[in-house]
DRENPA-3360 file (N, C-alpha, C; in nm, 2 decimals, always signed):
BEGIN
1 = MLTHIDKK = -2.92/+10.03/-18.92/-2.78/+10.01/-18.86/-2.84/+9.99/-18.70 ~ -2.78/+9.88/-18.64/-2.84/+9.83/-18.50/-2.74/+9.93/-18.43 ~ -2.80/+10.01/-18.33/-2.71/+10.09/-18.25/-2.66/+10.03/-18.11 ~ -2.72/+9.91/-18.11/-2.68/+9.85/-17.95/-2.58/+9.72/-17.99 ~ -2.50/+9.75/-18.10/-2.41/+9.61/-18.13/-2.29/+9.71/-18.17 ~ -2.18/+9.64/-18.08/-2.05/+9.72/-18.12/-1.97/+9.65/-18.23 ~ -1.88/+9.70/-18.29/-1.81/+9.65/-18.41/-1.76/+9.51/-18.37 ~ -1.78/+9.47/-18.30/-1.74/+9.31/-18.27/-1.86/+9.22/-18.25;
9 = GRAKMVDV = -1.98/+9.27/-18.30/-2.10/+9.22/-18.29/-2.16/+9.18/-18.15 ~ -2.07/+9.26/-18.04/-2.17/+9.25/-17.93/-2.23/+9.35/-17.85 ~ -2.34/+9.30/-17.77/-2.43/+9.40/-17.72/-2.35/+9.53/-17.65 ~ -2.40/+9.65/-17.67/-2.38/+9.77/-17.59/-2.47/+9.85/-17.56 ~ -2.43/+9.94/-17.47/-2.57/+10.05/-17.45/-2.48/+10.15/-17.51 ~ -2.59/+10.24/-17.59/-2.56/+10.35/-17.66/-2.53/+10.47/-17.58 ~ -2.44/+10.54/-17.60/-2.37/+10.66/-17.53/-2.44/+10.77/-17.60 ~ -2.55/+10.84/-17.48/-2.62/+10.94/-17.53/-2.61/+11.11/-17.48;
17 = GEKEDTSR = -2.44/+11.08/-17.43/-2.40/+11.16/-17.32/-2.38/+11.32/-17.44 ~ -2.37/+11.29/-17.56/-2.37/+11.43/-17.64/-2.51/+11.48/-17.69 ~ -2.62/+11.42/-17.64/-2.75/+11.44/-17.70/-2.79/+11.56/-17.60 ~ -2.88/+11.63/-17.69/-2.95/+11.77/-17.58/-3.07/+11.72/-17.52 ~ -3.07/+11.76/-17.41/-3.18/+11.74/-17.33/-3.32/+11.78/-17.41 ~ -3.43/+11.72/-17.43/-3.57/+11.75/-17.47/-3.68/+11.70/-17.39 ~ -3.76/+11.76/-17.40/-3.91/+11.73/-17.29/-3.98/+11.59/-17.41 ~ -3.98/+11.51/-17.33/-4.04/+11.36/-17.40/-4.16/+11.31/-17.34;
25 = IAVARGEV = -4.26/+11.27/-17.41/-4.38/+11.20/-17.32/-4.39/+11.08/-17.44 ~ -4.43/+10.96/-17.38/-4.48/+10.84/-17.44/-4.57/+10.79/-17.38 ~ -4.66/+10.74/-17.44/-4.82/+10.68/-17.40/-4.82/+10.54/-17.47 ~ -4.84/+10.44/-17.39/-4.89/+10.32/-17.43/-4.99/+10.28/-17.37 ~ -5.06/+10.15/-17.45/-5.20/+10.11/-17.41/-5.17/+9.93/-17.44 ~ -5.25/+9.88/-17.35/-5.28/+9.74/-17.34/-5.40/+9.68/-17.29 ~ -5.41/+9.58/-17.29/-5.56/+9.51/-17.30/-5.54/+9.41/-17.18 ~ -5.65/+9.35/-17.08/-5.65/+9.26/-17.04/-5.80/+9.19/-17.06;
33 = HVSHDTME = -5.80/+9.08/-17.13/-5.93/+9.00/-17.17/-5.96/+8.92/-17.07 ~ -6.07/+8.93/-17.00/-6.10/+8.87/-16.89/-6.25/+8.77/-16.92 ~ -6.32/+8.71/-16.83/-6.45/+8.66/-16.83/-6.56/+8.76/-16.78 ~ -6.70/+8.74/-16.82/-6.78/+8.85/-16.78/-6.79/+8.83/-16.62 ~ -6.77/+8.71/-16.58/-6.81/+8.69/-16.42/-6.65/+8.79/-16.37 ~ -6.55/+8.76/-16.41/-6.43/+8.82/-16.38/-6.48/+8.96/-16.35 ~ -6.50/+9.02/-16.47/-6.53/+9.17/-16.50/-6.63/+9.23/-16.38 ~ -6.74/+9.16/-16.35/-6.82/+9.21/-16.27/-6.74/+9.20/-16.14;
41 = MLREGKLK = -6.71/+9.10/-16.07/-6.62/+9.06/-15.95/-6.54/+9.20/-15.93 ~ -6.47/+9.22/-16.04/-6.35/+9.34/-16.02/-6.44/+9.49/-16.01 ~ -6.56/+9.48/-16.09/-6.64/+9.62/-16.10/-6.68/+9.64/-15.94 ~ -6.74/+9.54/-15.91/-6.81/+9.54/-15.78/-6.69/+9.52/-15.64 ~ -6.58/+9.55/-15.69/-6.49/+9.50/-15.56/-6.52/+9.35/-15.47 ~ -6.54/+9.28/-15.52/-6.54/+9.13/-15.48/-6.44/+9.02/-15.52 ~ -6.32/+9.05/-15.56/-6.22/+8.99/-15.57/-6.15/+8.96/-15.42 ~ -6.09/+8.85/-15.41/-6.05/+8.83/-15.27/-5.90/+8.90/-15.25;
49 = KGDVLSVA = -5.84/+8.95/-15.37/-5.70/+9.01/-15.32/-5.71/+9.15/-15.31 ~ -5.84/+9.23/-15.32/-5.86/+9.35/-15.31/-5.89/+9.45/-15.43 ~ -5.86/+9.57/-15.44/-5.88/+9.64/-15.51/-5.80/+9.66/-15.63 ~ -5.83/+9.58/-15.72/-5.71/+9.53/-15.85/-5.68/+9.66/-15.91 ~ -5.75/+9.76/-15.92/-5.69/+9.85/-16.01/-5.61/+9.94/-15.94 ~ -5.62/+9.96/-15.82/-5.55/+10.04/-15.74/-5.42/+9.98/-15.73 ~ -5.42/+9.87/-15.71/-5.27/+9.77/-15.71/-5.19/+9.80/-15.83 ~ -5.25/+9.79/-15.98/-5.22/+9.77/-16.08/-5.17/+9.91/-16.10;
57 = QVAGIMGA = -5.24/+10.01/-16.06/-5.18/+10.17/-16.11/-5.04/+10.17/-16.01 ~ -5.03/+10.12/-15.88/-4.90/+10.15/-15.85/-4.80/+10.06/-15.89 ~ -4.85/+9.95/-15.95/-4.76/+9.85/-16.01/-4.70/+9.91/-16.13 ~ -4.78/+9.96/-16.20/-4.75/+10.05/-16.33/-4.66/+10.13/-16.30 ~ -4.67/+10.21/-16.24/-4.58/+10.30/-16.16/-4.42/+10.28/-16.12 ~ -4.45/+10.17/-16.05/-4.33/+10.11/-16.00/-4.28/+10.05/-16.14 ~ -4.31/+10.01/-16.24/-4.26/+9.94/-16.36/-4.21/+10.01/-16.44 ~ -4.25/+10.14/-16.43/-4.20/+10.27/-16.53/-4.07/+10.29/-16.47;
65 = KKTSEIIP = -4.08/+10.33/-16.33/-3.95/+10.35/-16.27/-3.82/+10.24/-16.26 ~ -3.89/+10.12/-16.27/-3.75/+9.99/-16.27/-3.74/+9.94/-16.44 ~ -3.79/+10.05/-16.49/-3.76/+9.97/-16.66/-3.60/+9.91/-16.65 ~ -3.53/+10.00/-16.63/-3.37/+9.99/-16.69/-3.33/+9.91/-16.61 ~ -3.37/+9.84/-16.48/-3.33/+9.73/-16.41/-3.37/+9.58/-16.46 ~ -3.49/+9.59/-16.57/-3.56/+9.47/-16.63/-3.49/+9.44/-16.78 ~ -3.50/+9.58/-16.85/-3.45/+9.58/-17.00/-3.28/+9.60/-17.00 ~ -3.23/+9.52/-17.05/-3.07/+9.54/-17.04/-3.01/+9.67/-17.09;
73 = MCHNIFIT = -3.06/+9.71/-17.21/-2.98/+9.83/-17.28/-3.07/+9.96/-17.26 ~ -3.15/+9.97/-17.16/-3.24/+10.08/-17.15/-3.15/+10.19/-17.02 ~ -3.14/+10.28/-17.07/-3.08/+10.39/-16.97/-3.20/+10.40/-16.86 ~ -3.10/+10.43/-16.74/-3.17/+10.48/-16.62/-3.21/+10.65/-16.64 ~ -3.32/+10.66/-16.65/-3.40/+10.78/-16.69/-3.46/+10.86/-16.58 ~ -3.42/+10.97/-16.56/-3.50/+11.04/-16.49/-3.66/+11.08/-16.55 ~ -3.75/+11.02/-16.46/-3.87/+11.01/-16.49/-3.96/+11.17/-16.40 ~ -4.03/+11.24/-16.48/-4.09/+11.35/-16.43/-4.24/+11.32/-16.39;
81 = GVEMDFTL = -4.31/+11.20/-16.48/-4.44/+11.19/-16.44/-4.47/+11.05/-16.52 ~ -4.57/+10.99/-16.41/-4.63/+10.88/-16.47/-4.79/+10.88/-16.45 ~ -4.87/+10.87/-16.54/-5.01/+10.85/-16.52/-5.07/+10.73/-16.56 ~ -5.13/+10.66/-16.49/-5.22/+10.51/-16.52/-5.34/+10.56/-16.56 ~ -5.39/+10.52/-16.64/-5.58/+10.49/-16.65/-5.60/+10.36/-16.69 ~ -5.73/+10.33/-16.64/-5.78/+10.20/-16.66/-5.93/+10.24/-16.69 ~ -5.99/+10.18/-16.82/-6.13/+10.18/-16.82/-6.17/+10.04/-16.85 ~ -6.32/+10.00/-16.80/-6.34/+9.89/-16.81/-6.45/+9.88/-16.91;
89 = DMENAIIN = -6.44/+9.77/-17.05/-6.54/+9.77/-17.13/-6.64/+9.64/-17.08 ~ -6.73/+9.68/-17.02/-6.81/+9.55/-16.94/-6.86/+9.46/-17.07 ~ -6.91/+9.52/-17.17/-6.94/+9.43/-17.28/-6.88/+9.36/-17.32 ~ -6.78/+9.38/-17.34/-6.66/+9.28/-17.40/-6.56/+9.23/-17.32 ~ -6.57/+9.28/-17.16/-6.50/+9.21/-17.05/-6.36/+9.21/-17.09 ~ -6.33/+9.38/-17.14/-6.21/+9.42/-17.14/-6.14/+9.51/-17.05 ~ -6.03/+9.51/-16.97/-5.98/+9.60/-16.91/-5.86/+9.66/-16.99 ~ -5.88/+9.79/-17.02/-5.80/+9.90/-17.10/-5.73/+9.97/-17.02;
97 = IEAMVKTV = -5.56/+9.95/-17.03/-5.47/+9.99/-16.96/-5.41/+10.10/-17.06 ~ -5.38/+10.23/-17.00/-5.29/+10.33/-17.08/-5.23/+10.38/-16.96 ~ -5.05/+10.41/-17.01/-4.98/+10.47/-16.94/-4.90/+10.59/-17.03 ~ -4.90/+10.70/-16.95/-4.85/+10.82/-16.99/-4.72/+10.85/-16.90 ~ -4.58/+10.85/-16.95/-4.48/+10.90/-16.90/-4.36/+10.98/-16.94 ~ -4.34/+11.06/-16.89/-4.30/+11.21/-16.89/-4.13/+11.20/-16.85 ~ -4.05/+11.26/-16.95/-3.91/+11.30/-16.91/-3.89/+11.42/-16.95 ~ -3.75/+11.47/-16.92/-3.68/+11.61/-16.98/-3.55/+11.54/-16.99;
105 = GKTGIEME = -3.51/+11.46/-17.12/-3.34/+11.41/-17.10/-3.29/+11.39/-17.23 ~ -3.21/+11.30/-17.23/-3.15/+11.27/-17.37/-3.20/+11.15/-17.44 ~ -3.27/+11.09/-17.39/-3.33/+10.97/-17.46/-3.47/+10.94/-17.44 ~ -3.53/+10.87/-17.53/-3.63/+10.81/-17.53/-3.73/+10.74/-17.39 ~ -3.87/+10.77/-17.40/-3.92/+10.72/-17.25/-4.04/+10.62/-17.31 ~ -4.03/+10.57/-17.42/-4.14/+10.46/-17.49/-4.13/+10.33/-17.40 ~ -4.00/+10.31/-17.38/-3.97/+10.14/-17.29/-4.03/+10.17/-17.15 ~ -4.04/+10.27/-17.10/-4.08/+10.31/-16.95/-4.23/+10.30/-16.97;
113 = ALHAVSVA = -4.27/+10.33/-17.07/-4.43/+10.33/-17.09/-4.49/+10.22/-17.12 ~ -4.42/+10.13/-17.21/-4.47/+10.00/-17.25/-4.46/+9.91/-17.12 ~ -4.31/+9.91/-17.04/-4.32/+9.85/-16.91/-4.41/+9.86/-16.81 ~ -4.45/+10.01/-16.82/-4.58/+10.03/-16.70/-4.70/+9.94/-16.74 ~ -4.74/+9.95/-16.85/-4.85/+9.88/-16.92/-4.83/+9.74/-16.87 ~ -4.72/+9.68/-16.92/-4.68/+9.53/-16.92/-4.71/+9.51/-16.76 ~ -4.65/+9.55/-16.67/-4.66/+9.53/-16.53/-4.79/+9.55/-16.48 ~ -4.84/+9.64/-16.52/-5.00/+9.68/-16.48/-5.10/+9.57/-16.51;
121 = ALTIYDMC = -5.07/+9.51/-16.62/-5.16/+9.41/-16.71/-5.11/+9.26/-16.61 ~ -4.99/+9.24/-16.57/-4.93/+9.11/-16.53/-5.01/+9.13/-16.37 ~ -5.01/+9.24/-16.33/-5.06/+9.26/-16.18/-5.23/+9.23/-16.22 ~ -5.27/+9.29/-16.27/-5.43/+9.23/-16.27/-5.43/+9.09/-16.30 ~ -5.39/+9.00/-16.38/-5.37/+8.89/-16.42/-5.36/+8.82/-16.27 ~ -5.20/+8.85/-16.20/-5.20/+8.79/-16.08/-5.31/+8.82/-15.97 ~ -5.38/+8.93/-15.97/-5.50/+8.93/-15.88/-5.63/+8.87/-15.91 ~ -5.64/+8.84/-16.03/-5.75/+8.78/-16.06/-5.75/+8.62/-16.12;
129 = KAVDKEMT = -5.62/+8.58/-16.13/-5.62/+8.44/-16.15/-5.69/+8.31/-16.10 ~ -5.70/+8.35/-15.96/-5.76/+8.25/-15.87/-5.93/+8.23/-15.93 ~ -5.94/+8.32/-15.97/-6.10/+8.33/-16.02/-6.11/+8.29/-16.19 ~ -6.00/+8.34/-16.29/-6.01/+8.34/-16.44/-5.90/+8.29/-16.49 ~ -5.87/+8.15/-16.51/-5.74/+8.11/-16.59/-5.73/+8.13/-16.73 ~ -5.85/+8.20/-16.75/-5.86/+8.20/-16.93/-5.82/+8.35/-16.96 ~ -5.78/+8.41/-16.87/-5.76/+8.58/-16.91/-5.63/+8.57/-17.01 ~ -5.64/+8.68/-17.08/-5.52/+8.69/-17.21/-5.46/+8.84/-17.19;
137 = IQNIRLVK = -5.38/+8.85/-17.18/-5.30/+9.03/-17.18/-5.28/+9.03/-17.36 ~ -5.34/+9.12/-17.40/-5.32/+9.17/-17.53/-5.27/+9.31/-17.59 ~ -5.22/+9.31/-17.70/-5.23/+9.42/-17.78/-5.14/+9.55/-17.70 ~ -5.05/+9.54/-17.63/-4.93/+9.60/-17.54/-4.86/+9.69/-17.67 ~ -4.89/+9.83/-17.69/-4.83/+9.85/-17.80/-4.82/+10.05/-17.76 ~ -4.72/+10.10/-17.82/-4.70/+10.25/-17.80/-4.79/+10.32/-17.88 ~ -4.87/+10.42/-17.84/-4.94/+10.50/-17.92/-4.89/+10.63/-17.95 ~ -4.82/+10.70/-17.86/-4.77/+10.82/-17.88/-4.65/+10.82/-17.82;
145 = KTGGKSGD = -4.56/+10.91/-17.91/-4.43/+10.96/-17.86/-4.37/+11.11/-17.92 ~ -4.35/+11.20/-17.82/-4.31/+11.31/-17.88/-4.17/+11.34/-17.79 ~ -4.10/+11.45/-17.90/-3.96/+11.50/-17.85/-3.85/+11.39/-17.89 ~ -3.70/+11.45/-17.88/-3.62/+11.38/-17.94/-3.61/+11.39/-18.11 ~ -3.47/+11.32/-18.13/-3.44/+11.37/-18.27/-3.52/+11.32/-18.38 ~ -3.58/+11.17/-18.35/-3.66/+11.10/-18.43/-3.79/+11.18/-18.45 ~ -3.84/+11.27/-18.38/-3.95/+11.33/-18.37/-4.09/+11.25/-18.33 ~ -4.17/+11.32/-18.36/-4.32/+11.25/-18.31/-4.35/+11.14/-18.37;
153 = FLRTE = -4.43/+11.06/-18.30/-4.50/+10.94/-18.35/-4.66/+10.93/-18.29 ~ -4.74/+10.90/-18.39/-4.90/+10.88/-18.33/-4.92/+10.77/-18.42 ~ -4.97/+10.68/-18.34/-5.00/+10.56/-18.39/-5.17/+10.57/-18.46 ~ -5.23/+10.55/-18.54/-5.36/+10.57/-18.60/-5.41/+10.43/-18.58 ~ -5.51/+10.42/-18.47/-5.58/+10.31/-18.45/-5.72/+10.32/-18.48;
% end
């Protein structure tokens, strides 16, 4: 059953007013594949636009906070915490991104975690595009979710 469709087949926002508040956590991950030259420039802080990962971290947090403004049927959620983590896979020239978003509320926080990773990845792309037009953003996915009526989810990677 599609919960975001009314009896007339039109989009609607689900009413979560009767649901219980629960502690919820969502973790999402994604990757930005770059050239080896770009990876080296990023590691050495030699990109003209500045500290790419610091800017991407702030952008990811802002992305989580603004999710309901971008995704039409997302509720405006009180976010209690956002953590962004970046690891550099120098050998494969991959920037791994992880976002963990927390709330206590009536609905899930998965979209906020996915949006945080997406915005961080787009920010990395924006800051590196002058030197690397071949970059790709890949494999954005939910890896963990806790809380709520549907229970916990853990992706086996």
